[in-house]
One Martini backbone bead per residue (centre of mass of N, CA, C, O) as a GRO file, in nm:
protein
   69
    1MET     BB    1   7.071  12.079  11.041
    2LEU     BB    2   7.227  11.821  11.043
    3ARG     BB    3   7.232  11.766  10.740
    4GLU     BB    4   7.409  12.018  10.675
    5ILE     BB    5   7.660  11.939  10.838
    6SER     BB    6   7.722  11.669  10.705
    7LEU     BB    7   7.761  11.810  10.438
    8ILE     BB    8   8.009  11.965  10.510
    9GLY     BB    9   8.189  11.725  10.588
   10LYS     BB   10   8.167  11.586  10.312
   11ASN     BB   11   8.291  11.812  10.146
   12ILE     BB   12   8.558  11.838  10.294
   13LYS     BB   13   8.646  11.548  10.231
   14LYS     BB   14   8.630  11.552   9.921
   15LEU     BB   15   8.814  11.806   9.868
   16ARG     BB   16   9.058  11.694  10.021
   17LYS     BB   17   9.098  11.450   9.839
   18GLN     BB   18   9.122  11.587   9.565
   19LYS     BB   19   9.391  11.753   9.691
   20GLY     BB   20   9.567  11.549   9.864
   21LEU     BB   21   9.484  11.579  10.169
   22SER     BB   22   9.529  11.569  10.490
   23GLN     BB   23   9.396  11.640  10.785
   24ASP     BB   24   9.651  11.770  10.893
   25ARG     BB   25   9.710  11.963  10.662
   26LEU     BB   26   9.446  12.110  10.666
   27SER     BB   27   9.471  12.215  10.952
   28LYS     BB   28   9.712  12.394  10.895
   29LEU     BB   29   9.613  12.563  10.655
   30ALA     BB   30   9.344  12.668  10.835
   31ASP     BB   31   9.395  12.694  11.144
   32VAL     BB   32   9.301  12.426  11.263
   33SER     BB   33   9.217  12.165  11.430
   34TYR     BB   34   9.245  11.832  11.388
   35ASN     BB   35   8.979  11.767  11.548
   36THR     BB   36   8.794  11.944  11.379
   37VAL     BB   37   8.816  11.789  11.120
   38ILE     BB   38   8.733  11.512  11.219
   39LYS     BB   39   8.451  11.604  11.334
   40LEU     BB   40   8.338  11.715  11.078
   41GLU     BB   41   8.358  11.455  10.898
   42SER     BB   42   8.199  11.272  11.132
   43GLY     BB   43   7.971  11.478  11.283
   44GLY     BB   44   8.068  11.592  11.572
   45ILE     BB   45   8.014  11.862  11.439
   46ILE     BB   46   7.709  12.062  11.429
   47ASN     BB   47   7.843  12.384  11.475
   48PRO     BB   48   8.016  12.551  11.290
   49SER     BB   49   8.195  12.815  11.254
   50ILE     BB   50   8.231  13.058  11.022
   51ASP     BB   51   8.539  13.071  11.055
   52THR     BB   52   8.594  12.780  11.000
   53VAL     BB   53   8.465  12.763  10.718
   54GLN     BB   54   8.641  12.987  10.593
   55LYS     BB   55   8.920  12.846  10.641
   56LEU     BB   56   8.866  12.591  10.483
   57ALA     BB   57   8.793  12.718  10.212
   58LYS     BB   58   9.065  12.856  10.170
   59ALA     BB   59   9.243  12.598  10.192
   60LEU     BB   60   9.061  12.464   9.949
   61ASP     BB   61   9.002  12.675   9.727
   62VAL     BB   62   8.697  12.766   9.802
   63PRO     BB   63   8.392  12.853   9.837
   64VAL     BB   64   8.168  12.835  10.087
   65ASP     BB   65   7.941  12.715   9.907
   66ALA     BB   66   8.093  12.438   9.854
   67LEU     BB   67   8.019  12.338  10.157
   68LEU     BB   68   7.689  12.382  10.148
   69GLU     BB   69   7.593  12.198   9.878
   0.00000   0.00000   0.00000
């Protein structure tokens, strides 16, 4: 499970940078805390809620699958 979570964080970071968003901007767009974005990208959160993943995917304008692959 750990590998998958770090993959989610890696994908969030990659997509966020591709779209030119700061961690702070993404957190506001997704309506999740700034700390959550930081922890996800750094692997500090090992089990994000599906709600969080869905909000981030929507803010990044990608399907949830894009964060899981």
